[in-house]
A tleap script that builds the chain and sets N, CA, C and O, in Angstrom:
source leaprc.protein.ff14SB
mol = sequence {
  NMET ASN THR ILE VAL THR ILE LEU ASN SER
  LEU LYS ILE ASP GLN THR PHE LEU ILE GLN
  PHE VAL LEU PHE VAL VAL PHE PHE ASN ILE
  ILE ALA PRO VAL LEU PHE LYS ARG LEU GLN
  GLU VAL LEU ASP LEU ARG GLU GLN LYS THR
  THR LYS LEU ASP SER HIE ALA ASN HIE VAL
  TYR ARG GLN ALA ASP ASP LEU ALA VAL GLN
  TYR LYS ASN SER ILE GLU LYS THR HIE THR
  ASP SER GLN ALA VAL ALA THR LYS LYS LYS
  SER GLU ILE ALA ALA LYS GLU LYS ALA ILE
  PHE ASP SER ALA GLU GLU LYS LEU THR GLY
  GLU TYR GLU GLY LYS ARG SER SER LEU LEU
  LYS ASP LEU ALA ASP LYS ARG ILE THR VAL
  LEU ALA GLU ALA GLU LYS LEU SER ASN THR
  LEU VAL GLU LYS LEU THR CLYS
}
set mol.1.N position { 205.162 204.304 53.692 }
set mol.1.CA position { 204.178 205.748 54.075 }
set mol.1.C position { 203.839 206.009 53.237 }
set mol.1.O position { 202.640 206.270 53.331 }
set mol.2.N position { 204.451 206.202 51.683 }
set mol.2.CA position { 203.693 206.655 50.612 }
set mol.2.C position { 201.891 205.804 50.755 }
set mol.2.O position { 200.752 206.220 50.541 }
set mol.3.N position { 202.536 204.306 51.278 }
set mol.3.CA position { 201.054 203.408 50.397 }
set mol.3.C position { 199.837 204.319 51.490 }
set mol.3.O position { 198.805 204.834 51.059 }
set mol.4.N position { 200.185 204.333 52.630 }
set mol.4.CA position { 198.981 204.791 53.855 }
set mol.4.C position { 198.487 206.328 52.897 }
set mol.4.O position { 197.333 206.450 52.489 }
set mol.5.N position { 199.044 206.881 52.771 }
set mol.5.CA position { 198.991 208.245 51.927 }
set mol.5.C position { 198.014 208.434 50.673 }
set mol.5.O position { 197.149 209.188 50.227 }
set mol.6.N position { 198.737 207.225 50.390 }
set mol.6.CA position { 197.747 206.901 48.582 }
set mol.6.C position { 196.527 206.207 49.340 }
set mol.6.O position { 195.501 206.417 48.693 }
set mol.7.N position { 196.239 205.324 50.680 }
set mol.7.CA position { 194.813 204.864 50.776 }
set mol.7.C position { 193.989 205.567 51.514 }
set mol.7.O position { 192.819 205.223 51.683 }
set mol.8.N position { 194.663 206.943 52.186 }
set mol.8.CA position { 193.795 207.942 52.938 }
set mol.8.C position { 193.163 208.972 51.863 }
set mol.8.O position { 192.113 209.600 51.991 }
set mol.9.N position { 194.083 208.989 50.748 }
set mol.9.CA position { 193.480 209.713 49.679 }
set mol.9.C position { 192.496 209.354 48.899 }
set mol.9.O position { 191.666 210.173 48.504 }
set mol.10.N position { 192.467 208.138 48.593 }
set mol.10.CA position { 191.527 207.443 47.976 }
set mol.10.C position { 190.091 207.254 49.095 }
set mol.10.O position { 188.933 207.215 48.678 }
set mol.11.N position { 190.384 207.177 50.192 }
set mol.11.CA position { 189.390 207.197 50.806 }
set mol.11.C position { 188.533 208.609 51.118 }
set mol.11.O position { 187.466 208.872 51.674 }
set mol.12.N position { 189.478 209.286 50.525 }
set mol.12.CA position { 189.346 211.016 50.623 }
set mol.12.C position { 189.390 211.626 52.172 }
set mol.12.O position { 188.551 212.512 52.335 }
set mol.13.N position { 190.131 211.352 53.235 }
set mol.13.CA position { 190.281 211.637 54.508 }
set mol.13.C position { 191.484 212.370 54.149 }
set mol.13.O position { 192.395 211.934 53.444 }
set mol.14.N position { 191.393 213.930 54.883 }
set mol.14.CA position { 192.499 214.744 54.408 }
set mol.14.C position { 192.932 215.185 56.128 }
set mol.14.O position { 192.597 214.469 57.072 }
set mol.15.N position { 193.674 216.399 56.283 }
set mol.15.CA position { 194.135 216.578 57.455 }
set mol.15.C position { 193.277 217.128 58.331 }
set mol.15.O position { 193.724 217.840 59.229 }
set mol.16.N position { 191.711 216.853 58.196 }
set mol.16.CA position { 191.046 217.470 58.942 }
set mol.16.C position { 190.439 216.716 59.935 }
set mol.16.O position { 189.700 216.976 60.884 }
set mol.17.N position { 191.094 215.412 59.331 }
set mol.17.CA position { 190.528 214.054 59.897 }
set mol.17.C position { 191.193 214.140 61.380 }
set mol.17.O position { 190.533 213.793 62.360 }
set mol.18.N position { 192.080 214.457 61.462 }
set mol.18.CA position { 192.679 214.601 63.022 }
set mol.18.C position { 192.081 215.563 63.917 }
set mol.18.O position { 191.904 215.249 65.095 }
set mol.19.N position { 191.685 216.928 63.400 }
set mol.19.CA position { 190.614 217.726 64.150 }
set mol.19.C position { 189.345 216.592 64.599 }
set mol.19.O position { 189.150 215.886 65.589 }
set mol.20.N position { 188.710 216.803 63.473 }
set mol.20.CA position { 187.580 215.860 63.716 }
set mol.20.C position { 187.880 214.531 64.618 }
set mol.20.O position { 186.909 214.288 65.335 }
set mol.21.N position { 188.597 213.911 64.728 }
set mol.21.CA position { 188.942 213.096 65.744 }
set mol.21.C position { 188.767 213.108 66.964 }
set mol.21.O position { 188.159 212.405 67.771 }
set mol.22.N position { 189.660 214.407 67.012 }
set mol.22.CA position { 189.857 215.292 68.588 }
set mol.22.C position { 188.586 215.628 68.862 }
set mol.22.O position { 188.071 215.282 69.925 }
set mol.23.N position { 187.870 216.403 67.861 }
set mol.23.CA position { 186.004 216.633 68.621 }
set mol.23.C position { 185.016 215.458 68.695 }
set mol.23.O position { 184.015 215.305 69.396 }
set mol.24.N position { 185.571 214.699 67.797 }
set mol.24.CA position { 184.833 213.672 68.262 }
set mol.24.C position { 184.627 212.933 69.664 }
set mol.24.O position { 183.635 212.530 70.270 }
set mol.25.N position { 185.890 212.932 69.893 }
set mol.25.CA position { 186.288 212.126 71.288 }
set mol.25.C position { 185.940 213.178 72.313 }
set mol.25.O position { 185.374 212.733 73.311 }
set mol.26.N position { 186.207 214.780 72.272 }
set mol.26.CA position { 185.590 215.615 72.843 }
set mol.26.C position { 183.938 215.494 73.597 }
set mol.26.O position { 183.633 215.510 74.790 }
set mol.27.N position { 183.038 215.366 72.318 }
set mol.27.CA position { 182.139 215.280 72.498 }
set mol.27.C position { 181.296 214.191 73.089 }
set mol.27.O position { 180.198 214.393 73.607 }
set mol.28.N position { 181.964 212.854 72.964 }
set mol.28.CA position { 182.020 211.491 73.264 }
set mol.28.C position { 182.131 211.980 74.891 }
set mol.28.O position { 181.116 212.142 75.569 }
set mol.29.N position { 183.240 212.153 75.320 }
set mol.29.CA position { 183.490 212.597 76.619 }
set mol.29.C position { 182.483 213.241 77.444 }
set mol.29.O position { 182.294 213.067 78.648 }
set mol.30.N position { 181.732 214.165 76.478 }
set mol.30.CA position { 180.801 215.205 77.187 }
set mol.30.C position { 179.357 214.923 77.180 }
set mol.30.O position { 178.510 215.297 77.991 }
set mol.31.N position { 179.184 214.006 75.844 }
set mol.31.CA position { 177.807 213.131 76.106 }
set mol.31.C position { 177.610 211.788 76.654 }
set mol.31.O position { 176.461 211.433 76.919 }
set mol.32.N position { 178.638 210.969 76.862 }
set mol.32.CA position { 178.379 210.003 77.573 }
set mol.32.C position { 178.048 210.021 79.063 }
set mol.32.O position { 177.415 209.226 79.759 }
set mol.33.N position { 178.493 210.847 79.264 }
set mol.33.CA position { 178.055 210.479 81.000 }
set mol.33.C position { 176.472 210.756 81.119 }
set mol.33.O position { 175.786 210.061 81.868 }
set mol.34.N position { 175.834 211.963 80.229 }
set mol.34.CA position { 174.727 212.015 80.557 }
set mol.34.C position { 174.069 210.932 79.614 }
set mol.34.O position { 172.877 210.817 79.900 }
set mol.35.N position { 174.524 209.960 78.409 }
set mol.35.CA position { 173.171 209.525 77.489 }
set mol.35.C position { 173.857 208.325 77.733 }
set mol.35.O position { 173.246 207.385 77.225 }
set mol.36.N position { 174.858 207.994 78.295 }
set mol.36.CA position { 174.974 206.454 78.235 }
set mol.36.C position { 174.596 205.759 79.715 }
set mol.36.O position { 174.263 204.592 79.919 }
set mol.37.N position { 174.748 206.811 80.647 }
set mol.37.CA position { 174.664 206.739 82.015 }
set mol.37.C position { 172.873 206.587 82.247 }
set mol.37.O position { 172.345 205.779 83.011 }
set mol.38.N position { 172.446 207.178 81.730 }
set mol.38.CA position { 170.774 207.036 81.780 }
set mol.38.C position { 170.341 205.776 80.925 }
set mol.38.O position { 169.266 205.208 81.119 }
set mol.39.N position { 171.252 205.383 79.968 }
set mol.39.CA position { 171.057 204.330 79.051 }
set mol.39.C position { 171.240 202.990 79.923 }
set mol.39.O position { 170.417 202.091 79.747 }
set mol.40.N position { 172.234 202.817 80.815 }
set mol.40.CA position { 172.649 201.892 81.759 }
set mol.40.C position { 171.650 201.433 82.829 }
set mol.40.O position { 171.314 200.376 83.362 }
set mol.41.N position { 171.377 202.564 82.878 }
set mol.41.CA position { 170.578 202.997 84.553 }
set mol.41.C position { 169.213 202.224 83.673 }
set mol.41.O position { 168.528 201.571 84.460 }
set mol.42.N position { 168.819 202.184 82.568 }
set mol.42.CA position { 167.868 201.773 82.390 }
set mol.42.C position { 167.810 200.365 81.807 }
set mol.42.O position { 166.677 199.911 81.641 }
set mol.43.N position { 168.638 199.756 81.537 }
set mol.43.CA position { 169.154 198.390 81.074 }
set mol.43.C position { 169.556 197.700 82.711 }
set mol.43.O position { 169.413 196.481 82.797 }
set mol.44.N position { 169.839 198.134 83.441 }
set mol.44.CA position { 169.910 197.403 84.286 }
set mol.44.C position { 168.959 197.421 85.454 }
set mol.44.O position { 169.037 196.646 86.407 }
set mol.45.N position { 168.092 198.328 85.311 }
set mol.45.CA position { 166.708 198.056 86.152 }
set mol.45.C position { 165.769 197.400 85.319 }
set mol.45.O position { 164.738 197.064 85.903 }
set mol.46.N position { 165.875 197.012 83.611 }
set mol.46.CA position { 164.838 195.758 83.404 }
set mol.46.C position { 165.852 194.733 83.737 }
set mol.46.O position { 165.095 193.848 84.136 }
set mol.47.N position { 167.067 194.233 83.851 }
set mol.47.CA position { 167.879 193.550 83.939 }
set mol.47.C position { 167.327 192.619 85.578 }
set mol.47.O position { 167.100 191.447 85.880 }
set mol.48.N position { 167.305 194.140 86.379 }
set mol.48.CA position { 166.862 193.434 88.331 }
set mol.48.C position { 165.696 193.489 87.783 }
set mol.48.O position { 165.240 192.522 88.393 }
set mol.49.N position { 164.898 193.804 87.177 }
set mol.49.CA position { 163.342 193.336 87.420 }
set mol.49.C position { 163.024 191.892 86.452 }
set mol.49.O position { 162.112 191.104 86.705 }
set mol.50.N position { 163.634 191.806 85.729 }
set mol.50.CA position { 163.610 190.097 84.982 }
set mol.50.C position { 163.978 189.130 86.174 }
set mol.50.O position { 163.378 188.140 86.592 }
set mol.51.N position { 165.180 189.739 86.603 }
set mol.51.CA position { 165.989 188.574 87.362 }
set mol.51.C position { 165.289 188.380 88.776 }
set mol.51.O position { 165.127 187.310 89.363 }
set mol.52.N position { 164.946 189.530 89.153 }
set mol.52.CA position { 163.932 189.451 90.413 }
set mol.52.C position { 162.780 188.791 90.295 }
set mol.52.O position { 162.330 187.963 91.087 }
set mol.53.N position { 162.039 189.379 88.736 }
set mol.53.CA position { 161.047 188.204 89.096 }
set mol.53.C position { 161.014 186.869 88.652 }
set mol.53.O position { 160.067 186.086 88.736 }
set mol.54.N position { 162.053 186.691 88.204 }
set mol.54.CA position { 162.329 185.151 87.949 }
set mol.54.C position { 163.000 184.350 89.881 }
set mol.54.O position { 162.904 183.217 90.355 }
set mol.55.N position { 163.493 185.390 90.319 }
set mol.55.CA position { 163.996 184.504 91.504 }
set mol.55.C position { 162.389 184.455 92.358 }
set mol.55.O position { 162.105 183.603 93.200 }
set mol.56.N position { 161.562 185.460 91.952 }
set mol.56.CA position { 160.301 185.535 93.230 }
set mol.56.C position { 159.784 184.459 92.712 }
set mol.56.O position { 159.363 183.655 93.544 }
set mol.57.N position { 159.635 184.071 91.222 }
set mol.57.CA position { 158.887 183.164 90.557 }
set mol.57.C position { 159.087 181.732 91.119 }
set mol.57.O position { 158.233 180.855 91.246 }
set mol.58.N position { 160.607 181.687 91.472 }
set mol.58.CA position { 160.847 180.256 91.829 }
set mol.58.C position { 160.512 180.254 93.043 }
set mol.58.O position { 159.975 179.195 93.369 }
set mol.59.N position { 160.651 181.367 94.244 }
set mol.59.CA position { 160.275 181.401 95.540 }
set mol.59.C position { 158.708 180.803 95.784 }
set mol.59.O position { 158.313 179.894 96.515 }
set mol.60.N position { 157.983 181.708 94.853 }
set mol.60.CA position { 156.625 181.438 94.573 }
set mol.60.C position { 156.061 179.919 94.456 }
set mol.60.O position { 154.955 179.594 94.887 }
set mol.61.N position { 156.979 179.019 93.810 }
set mol.61.CA position { 157.083 177.694 93.177 }
set mol.61.C position { 157.156 177.020 94.265 }
set mol.61.O position { 156.405 176.124 94.649 }
set mol.62.N position { 158.619 177.717 95.062 }
set mol.62.CA position { 158.869 176.637 96.191 }
set mol.62.C position { 157.908 176.739 97.309 }
set mol.62.O position { 157.906 175.879 98.189 }
set mol.63.N position { 157.116 177.708 97.326 }
set mol.63.CA position { 155.882 178.142 98.465 }
set mol.63.C position { 154.907 177.198 98.150 }
set mol.63.O position { 154.612 176.437 99.072 }
set mol.64.N position { 154.172 177.008 96.802 }
set mol.64.CA position { 152.766 176.612 96.548 }
set mol.64.C position { 153.447 174.583 96.452 }
set mol.64.O position { 152.640 173.672 96.267 }
set mol.65.N position { 154.845 174.343 96.608 }
set mol.65.CA position { 155.152 173.103 96.432 }
set mol.65.C position { 155.361 172.701 97.693 }
set mol.65.O position { 155.302 171.474 97.756 }
set mol.66.N position { 155.726 173.553 99.410 }
set mol.66.CA position { 155.771 173.290 100.684 }
set mol.66.C position { 154.302 173.096 100.666 }
set mol.66.O position { 153.938 171.948 100.920 }
set mol.67.N position { 153.300 174.050 100.398 }
set mol.67.CA position { 151.800 174.212 100.798 }
set mol.67.C position { 151.163 172.949 100.393 }
set mol.67.O position { 150.195 172.477 100.989 }
set mol.68.N position { 151.709 172.425 99.395 }
set mol.68.CA position { 151.249 171.424 98.481 }
set mol.68.C position { 151.216 169.730 99.482 }
set mol.68.O position { 150.438 168.792 99.654 }
set mol.69.N position { 152.557 170.144 99.906 }
set mol.69.CA position { 153.180 168.650 100.422 }
set mol.69.C position { 152.396 168.834 102.004 }
set mol.69.O position { 151.866 167.905 102.614 }
set mol.70.N position { 152.472 170.205 102.455 }
set mol.70.CA position { 151.385 170.154 103.991 }
set mol.70.C position { 149.989 169.972 103.577 }
set mol.70.O position { 149.264 169.660 104.521 }
set mol.71.N position { 149.488 170.059 102.613 }
set mol.71.CA position { 148.209 169.640 102.127 }
set mol.71.C position { 148.061 167.856 102.242 }
set mol.71.O position { 147.292 167.039 102.749 }
set mol.72.N position { 149.223 167.866 101.491 }
set mol.72.CA position { 148.674 166.006 101.383 }
set mol.72.C position { 149.053 165.504 102.691 }
set mol.72.O position { 148.449 164.590 103.253 }
set mol.73.N position { 150.034 166.095 103.157 }
set mol.73.CA position { 150.416 165.329 104.391 }
set mol.73.C position { 149.146 165.389 105.632 }
set mol.73.O position { 148.974 164.449 106.407 }
set mol.74.N position { 148.313 166.653 105.661 }
set mol.74.CA position { 146.938 167.090 106.326 }
set mol.74.C position { 145.773 166.105 106.011 }
set mol.74.O position { 144.975 165.673 106.843 }
set mol.75.N position { 145.798 165.849 104.831 }
set mol.75.CA position { 144.765 164.762 103.985 }
set mol.75.C position { 144.950 163.198 104.412 }
set mol.75.O position { 144.111 162.303 104.313 }
set mol.76.N position { 146.043 163.133 104.824 }
set mol.76.CA position { 146.717 161.551 104.650 }
set mol.76.C position { 146.290 161.440 106.338 }
set mol.76.O position { 145.761 160.481 106.899 }
set mol.77.N position { 146.646 162.558 106.844 }
set mol.77.CA position { 146.469 162.229 108.819 }
set mol.77.C position { 144.856 162.234 108.966 }
set mol.77.O position { 144.402 161.463 109.811 }
set mol.78.N position { 143.878 163.087 108.171 }
set mol.78.CA position { 142.266 162.945 108.383 }
set mol.78.C position { 142.110 161.796 108.021 }
set mol.78.O position { 141.488 160.983 108.704 }
set mol.79.N position { 142.618 161.533 106.940 }
set mol.79.CA position { 141.709 159.594 106.522 }
set mol.79.C position { 142.366 158.941 107.262 }
set mol.79.O position { 141.740 157.904 107.479 }
set mol.80.N position { 143.803 158.955 108.079 }
set mol.80.CA position { 143.714 158.181 109.192 }
set mol.80.C position { 143.129 158.033 110.325 }
set mol.80.O position { 142.917 157.025 110.998 }
set mol.81.N position { 142.803 159.467 110.533 }
set mol.81.CA position { 142.057 159.484 111.809 }
set mol.81.C position { 140.565 159.325 111.593 }
set mol.81.O position { 139.753 159.124 112.496 }
set mol.82.N position { 140.343 159.412 110.561 }
set mol.82.CA position { 138.973 158.963 110.522 }
set mol.82.C position { 138.631 157.449 110.134 }
set mol.82.O position { 137.560 156.844 110.170 }
set mol.83.N position { 139.894 157.056 109.757 }
set mol.83.CA position { 139.430 155.575 109.448 }
set mol.83.C position { 139.392 155.126 110.436 }
set mol.83.O position { 138.405 154.422 110.651 }
set mol.84.N position { 140.686 155.322 111.850 }
set mol.84.CA position { 140.659 155.237 113.223 }
set mol.84.C position { 138.980 155.471 113.718 }
set mol.84.O position { 138.152 154.563 113.795 }
set mol.85.N position { 138.851 156.233 113.877 }
set mol.85.CA position { 137.656 156.794 114.326 }
set mol.85.C position { 135.975 155.550 113.989 }
set mol.85.O position { 135.058 155.128 114.693 }
set mol.86.N position { 136.425 155.398 112.399 }
set mol.86.CA position { 135.343 154.536 111.930 }
set mol.86.C position { 135.294 153.281 112.603 }
set mol.86.O position { 134.304 152.697 113.043 }
set mol.87.N position { 137.107 152.771 112.639 }
set mol.87.CA position { 137.211 151.715 113.164 }
set mol.87.C position { 136.984 151.192 114.503 }
set mol.87.O position { 136.867 150.016 114.846 }
set mol.88.N position { 136.934 152.434 115.328 }
set mol.88.CA position { 136.760 152.440 116.983 }
set mol.88.C position { 134.991 152.378 116.933 }
set mol.88.O position { 134.365 151.869 117.862 }
set mol.89.N position { 134.446 152.848 115.965 }
set mol.89.CA position { 132.879 153.007 115.886 }
set mol.89.C position { 132.390 151.436 115.430 }
set mol.89.O position { 131.491 150.887 116.066 }
set mol.90.N position { 132.787 151.029 114.741 }
set mol.90.CA position { 132.186 149.869 114.028 }
set mol.90.C position { 132.645 148.544 114.833 }
set mol.90.O position { 132.107 147.453 114.641 }
set mol.91.N position { 133.921 148.796 115.950 }
set mol.91.CA position { 134.003 147.716 116.797 }
set mol.91.C position { 132.896 147.824 118.195 }
set mol.91.O position { 132.242 146.912 118.701 }
set mol.92.N position { 132.962 149.216 118.572 }
set mol.92.CA position { 131.901 149.075 119.037 }
set mol.92.C position { 130.234 148.675 118.975 }
set mol.92.O position { 129.584 148.091 119.842 }
set mol.93.N position { 129.830 149.123 117.823 }
set mol.93.CA position { 128.346 148.721 117.747 }
set mol.93.C position { 128.552 146.912 117.125 }
set mol.93.O position { 127.573 146.183 116.965 }
set mol.94.N position { 129.746 146.536 116.896 }
set mol.94.CA position { 129.613 144.815 117.155 }
set mol.94.C position { 129.764 144.314 118.070 }
set mol.94.O position { 129.738 143.119 118.365 }
set mol.95.N position { 130.002 145.492 118.815 }
set mol.95.CA position { 130.133 144.545 120.496 }
set mol.95.C position { 128.818 144.842 120.756 }
set mol.95.O position { 128.113 143.852 120.951 }
set mol.96.N position { 128.260 145.948 120.819 }
set mol.96.CA position { 126.563 146.240 121.354 }
set mol.96.C position { 125.935 145.525 120.837 }
set mol.96.O position { 124.857 145.333 121.400 }
set mol.97.N position { 126.189 144.696 119.482 }
set mol.97.CA position { 125.062 143.766 118.696 }
set mol.97.C position { 125.482 141.926 119.012 }
set mol.97.O position { 124.828 140.889 119.118 }
set mol.98.N position { 126.564 142.212 119.056 }
set mol.98.CA position { 127.091 140.626 120.225 }
set mol.98.C position { 126.347 140.883 121.434 }
set mol.98.O position { 125.504 140.030 121.709 }
set mol.99.N position { 126.526 142.372 122.631 }
set mol.99.CA position { 125.851 141.860 123.629 }
set mol.99.C position { 124.355 141.483 123.407 }
set mol.99.O position { 123.863 140.645 124.162 }
set mol.100.N position { 123.459 142.145 122.241 }
set mol.100.CA position { 122.125 142.420 122.381 }
set mol.100.C position { 121.874 140.561 121.947 }
set mol.100.O position { 121.174 139.772 122.580 }
set mol.101.N position { 122.674 140.276 120.726 }
set mol.101.CA position { 122.323 138.904 120.195 }
set mol.101.C position { 122.844 138.060 121.300 }
set mol.101.O position { 122.286 136.965 121.236 }
set mol.102.N position { 123.781 138.127 122.402 }
set mol.102.CA position { 123.962 137.050 123.604 }
set mol.102.C position { 122.572 137.252 124.588 }
set mol.102.O position { 121.839 136.292 124.823 }
set mol.103.N position { 122.397 138.148 124.944 }
set mol.103.CA position { 121.399 138.058 125.677 }
set mol.103.C position { 120.117 137.557 125.126 }
set mol.103.O position { 119.384 136.848 125.816 }
set mol.104.N position { 119.700 138.021 123.452 }
set mol.104.CA position { 118.573 137.392 123.179 }
set mol.104.C position { 119.000 135.953 122.911 }
set mol.104.O position { 118.060 135.431 122.311 }
set mol.105.N position { 119.950 135.104 123.074 }
set mol.105.CA position { 120.406 133.551 122.762 }
set mol.105.C position { 119.826 133.531 124.267 }
set mol.105.O position { 118.768 133.072 124.699 }
set mol.106.N position { 120.846 134.164 124.887 }
set mol.106.CA position { 120.090 133.299 126.771 }
set mol.106.C position { 118.805 133.198 126.899 }
set mol.106.O position { 118.246 132.417 127.669 }
set mol.107.N position { 118.225 134.033 126.102 }
set mol.107.CA position { 116.850 134.609 126.883 }
set mol.107.C position { 116.053 132.942 126.025 }
set mol.107.O position { 115.499 132.033 126.642 }
set mol.108.N position { 116.268 133.026 124.478 }
set mol.108.CA position { 115.714 132.192 123.717 }
set mol.108.C position { 116.198 130.329 124.424 }
set mol.108.O position { 115.438 129.401 124.703 }
set mol.109.N position { 117.500 130.396 124.496 }
set mol.109.CA position { 117.946 129.061 125.076 }
set mol.109.C position { 117.095 128.574 126.831 }
set mol.109.O position { 116.800 127.482 127.315 }
set mol.110.N position { 116.950 129.997 127.330 }
set mol.110.CA position { 115.866 129.275 128.536 }
set mol.110.C position { 114.712 129.052 128.691 }
set mol.110.O position { 114.083 128.542 129.618 }
set mol.111.N position { 114.315 129.634 127.322 }
set mol.111.CA position { 112.444 129.134 126.721 }
set mol.111.C position { 112.888 127.903 126.473 }
set mol.111.O position { 112.461 126.926 127.087 }
set mol.112.N position { 113.544 127.856 125.800 }
set mol.112.CA position { 113.812 126.279 124.896 }
set mol.112.C position { 113.847 125.234 125.871 }
set mol.112.O position { 113.409 124.097 125.698 }
set mol.113.N position { 114.415 125.697 126.947 }
set mol.113.CA position { 115.055 124.419 127.916 }
set mol.113.C position { 113.838 124.395 129.002 }
set mol.113.O position { 113.599 123.358 129.621 }
set mol.114.N position { 113.119 125.526 129.193 }
set mol.114.CA position { 112.008 125.174 129.962 }
set mol.114.C position { 110.565 124.720 129.388 }
set mol.114.O position { 109.580 124.358 130.031 }
set mol.115.N position { 110.753 124.862 127.788 }
set mol.115.CA position { 109.904 124.251 127.197 }
set mol.115.C position { 110.027 122.891 127.325 }
set mol.115.O position { 109.190 122.156 127.849 }
set mol.116.N position { 111.343 122.477 126.722 }
set mol.116.CA position { 111.591 121.407 126.577 }
set mol.116.C position { 111.625 120.593 128.073 }
set mol.116.O position { 111.464 119.391 128.288 }
set mol.117.N position { 111.794 121.289 128.668 }
set mol.117.CA position { 111.311 120.403 130.314 }
set mol.117.C position { 110.387 119.782 130.616 }
set mol.117.O position { 110.306 118.623 131.023 }
set mol.118.N position { 109.042 121.132 130.283 }
set mol.118.CA position { 108.140 120.422 130.674 }
set mol.118.C position { 107.252 119.260 129.542 }
set mol.118.O position { 106.432 118.362 129.730 }
set mol.119.N position { 107.905 119.830 128.361 }
set mol.119.CA position { 107.590 118.823 127.272 }
set mol.119.C position { 107.982 117.353 127.565 }
set mol.119.O position { 107.234 116.391 127.388 }
set mol.120.N position { 109.431 117.295 128.103 }
set mol.120.CA position { 109.849 116.109 128.638 }
set mol.120.C position { 108.831 115.315 130.105 }
set mol.120.O position { 108.383 114.180 130.269 }
set mol.121.N position { 108.811 116.035 130.585 }
set mol.121.CA position { 107.534 115.891 131.992 }
set mol.121.C position { 106.574 115.744 131.014 }
set mol.121.O position { 106.447 114.524 131.119 }
set mol.122.N position { 105.756 116.071 130.091 }
set mol.122.CA position { 104.495 115.594 129.887 }
set mol.122.C position { 104.923 114.288 129.138 }
set mol.122.O position { 104.352 113.249 129.470 }
set mol.123.N position { 105.666 114.255 128.373 }
set mol.123.CA position { 106.323 112.973 128.105 }
set mol.123.C position { 106.224 111.876 128.470 }
set mol.123.O position { 105.758 110.913 127.862 }
set mol.124.N position { 106.816 111.954 129.877 }
set mol.124.CA position { 107.459 111.122 131.203 }
set mol.124.C position { 105.705 110.842 131.437 }
set mol.124.O position { 105.349 109.718 131.082 }
set mol.125.N position { 104.697 111.674 131.948 }
set mol.125.CA position { 103.634 111.468 132.654 }
set mol.125.C position { 102.496 110.291 131.715 }
set mol.125.O position { 101.944 109.242 132.045 }
set mol.126.N position { 102.515 111.036 130.542 }
set mol.126.CA position { 101.967 110.442 129.300 }
set mol.126.C position { 102.318 109.162 129.008 }
set mol.126.O position { 101.445 108.356 128.684 }
set mol.127.N position { 103.925 108.726 129.100 }
set mol.127.CA position { 104.571 107.306 129.412 }
set mol.127.C position { 104.172 106.607 130.208 }
set mol.127.O position { 103.612 105.577 129.835 }
set mol.128.N position { 104.290 106.857 131.442 }
set mol.128.CA position { 103.729 106.655 132.524 }
set mol.128.C position { 102.311 105.871 132.812 }
set mol.128.O position { 101.938 104.809 133.311 }
set mol.129.N position { 101.673 107.199 132.113 }
set mol.129.CA position { 100.269 106.739 131.960 }
set mol.129.C position { 99.997 105.254 130.769 }
set mol.129.O position { 99.152 104.386 130.984 }
set mol.130.N position { 100.815 105.273 129.701 }
set mol.130.CA position { 100.609 104.574 129.004 }
set mol.130.C position { 101.136 103.144 129.647 }
set mol.130.O position { 100.554 102.099 129.939 }
set mol.131.N position { 102.175 103.479 129.709 }
set mol.131.CA position { 102.544 102.220 130.340 }
set mol.131.C position { 101.599 101.407 131.661 }
set mol.131.O position { 101.544 100.190 131.839 }
set mol.132.N position { 101.025 102.297 132.345 }
set mol.132.CA position { 100.000 101.558 133.278 }
set mol.132.C position { 99.166 101.154 132.351 }
set mol.132.O position { 99.413 99.955 132.216 }
set mol.133.N position { 98.406 101.421 131.704 }
set mol.133.CA position { 97.278 101.525 130.771 }
set mol.133.C position { 97.973 100.004 129.710 }
set mol.133.O position { 97.257 99.064 129.365 }
set mol.134.N position { 99.025 100.090 129.475 }
set mol.134.CA position { 99.643 98.708 128.539 }
set mol.134.C position { 99.460 97.636 129.132 }
set mol.134.O position { 99.192 96.778 128.291 }
set mol.135.N position { 99.464 97.159 130.310 }
set mol.135.CA position { 99.377 96.265 131.521 }
set mol.135.C position { 98.041 95.846 130.901 }
set mol.135.O position { 98.074 94.802 130.249 }
set mol.136.N position { 97.078 96.376 130.980 }
set mol.136.CA position { 95.655 96.880 131.400 }
set mol.136.C position { 95.345 95.950 130.076 }
set mol.136.O position { 94.852 94.827 129.967 }
set mol.137.N position { 96.016 97.214 128.797 }
set mol.137.CA position { 95.415 96.742 127.519 }
set mol.137.C position { 95.989 95.482 127.084 }
set mol.137.O position { 95.217 94.767 126.445 }
set mol.138.N position { 97.195 95.030 127.285 }
set mol.138.CA position { 97.366 93.886 127.248 }
set mol.138.C position { 96.652 92.450 127.765 }
set mol.138.O position { 96.608 91.404 127.116 }
set mol.139.N position { 96.251 92.622 128.750 }
set mol.139.CA position { 95.731 91.603 129.449 }
set mol.139.C position { 94.114 91.605 128.617 }
set mol.139.O position { 93.472 90.563 128.483 }
set mol.140.N position { 93.681 92.796 128.172 }
set mol.140.CA position { 92.472 92.900 127.546 }
set mol.140.C position { 92.412 92.319 126.148 }
set mol.140.O position { 91.341 91.859 125.749 }
set mol.141.N position { 93.544 92.306 125.337 }
set mol.141.CA position { 94.031 92.078 124.160 }
set mol.141.C position { 94.138 90.403 124.402 }
set mol.141.O position { 93.415 89.719 123.678 }
set mol.142.N position { 94.811 89.863 125.165 }
set mol.142.CA position { 95.083 88.459 125.547 }
set mol.142.C position { 93.278 87.954 125.643 }
set mol.142.O position { 92.644 87.428 124.728 }
set mol.143.N position { 92.924 88.197 126.590 }
set mol.143.CA position { 91.640 87.977 126.889 }
set mol.143.C position { 90.647 87.911 125.568 }
set mol.143.O position { 89.829 86.991 125.551 }
set mol.144.N position { 90.672 88.722 124.601 }
set mol.144.CA position { 89.735 88.460 123.818 }
set mol.144.C position { 90.753 87.480 122.448 }
set mol.144.O position { 90.311 86.450 121.938 }
set mol.145.N position { 91.459 87.799 122.256 }
set mol.145.CA position { 92.316 86.385 121.731 }
set mol.145.C position { 92.142 85.015 122.310 }
set mol.145.O position { 92.240 84.030 121.578 }
set mol.146.N position { 91.918 84.917 123.447 }
set mol.146.CA position { 91.710 83.701 124.227 }
set mol.146.C position { 90.389 83.067 123.887 }
set mol.146.O position { 90.217 81.897 123.545 }
set mol.147.N position { 89.414 84.078 124.040 }
set mol.147.CA position { 88.134 83.983 123.652 }
set mol.147.C position { 87.597 83.399 122.565 }
set mol.147.O position { 86.378 83.423 122.391 }
savepdb mol mol.pdb
quit
């Protein structure tokens, strides 16, 4: 106990220490609700704002990701639809062109066959004429050779 008194005297702590300590505790209990309550409210408000902003940012980020997925799906669907429409129109145009080509081919084939038959008929007529004259010409040739 003697050492404790010596230490307290060296720190210049006397009997008023207990009175000062009691006054400090009383004032602390009086001032704490006013001062620290307000300070705690400010700290809670700051924490709430930062935490809520973080969660709000995460929520907005998730919404942006969802919208990006929806946008990508919409683009893919539109692309496949446009490809289907383009393929359908291509096939329709190809069918129309084939029909036009087939009709033109039939027309040209008909003309060709008509001209071919007329040329073959003319050729046959000329052949008959030439063959008919061939005997006459051969007789003339034989006569000329024999003379």
